[in-house]
N, C-alpha and C positions, 0 to 999 in steps of 0.2 A: 321684366318677367323672365326672359330666357336666361338671364344671368343667374337668377335664383335656381332655376332648374339645373343648370350646369354645376353650380356650387353643390347642390344636393347630390348629384351624381358623383362628383369628385369625392365628397366626404364618404359616400356609401362605398365606393371602390377602395378607398384608403382603409376603411374599417374592415371590409371583407377580406382583402388580400394582404394587408400588412399588420393587422392586429388580431391576436387571438383573445380568448377570454382571460388568459393569464397575463396579457400585456406583451407577450413575446411574438415574434414573427411566426406566422403559420407556414411560411414557405419552407420546404424540406431542406434539411442540412445534408451535405454530401456524405458525412459519416459521423458517428458518435465521437471519434477521435480527432475531430478537427480542432486544431489549436488556434488560439486567438493571436498569440505573438510567438516570436522565436524564444523568448524567455519561458513561456508556458511549456513549449515543446522540450526545451532543455531541462526544465524542472521535472517534467513528467518522466523523461528518460532517466534522469538522475535518481528519482524516487524508485523507479522500477529496478534499476541496478542495485540500489541499496537494499531493496527487499530480497533480491536474489542472494546478495552477500549475507544478509541476516539469516536466510534459510540455511545456507552453507554453515555458518557459524553455529546455528542451533544443532545441525547434524553432527558437527564436531563435538559439541558439548554432550550430546546424547550417546553417540556411538564411537567417537574417537576419530583421529585423522586418517586412520587406515581405511575407514569406510567411504572416503571420498573417491569419486570417479576422476579420471584424468581431466575431463572437461571442468569439473568443479575446482580441481587444483589449479588449472590454468587460469580460470577466472579469478580465483583468490590471489594468485601470484600477480596477475595483471593489475588488479585493484590495489594491491599493496605497493606496487611500483609507481602507480600514478598518484597516490595520495600520500 
């Protein structure tokens, strides 16, 4: 009989602390930007950089090269040298 009580308690603790209604852990994450792997982090940084480059290229298309700030020119130059 005590083994059944212990099993019920263990199952209850597991359900309450490790499972939510969605099936995910309910324990708090350290931040929203926590990456699962090094590849995930690399891909997220790459995507962010590509979005910045795309915004610069759209600005060039709309207003011309003369409208770029020195920082935007440097970023564009850096990107063109690495790719």
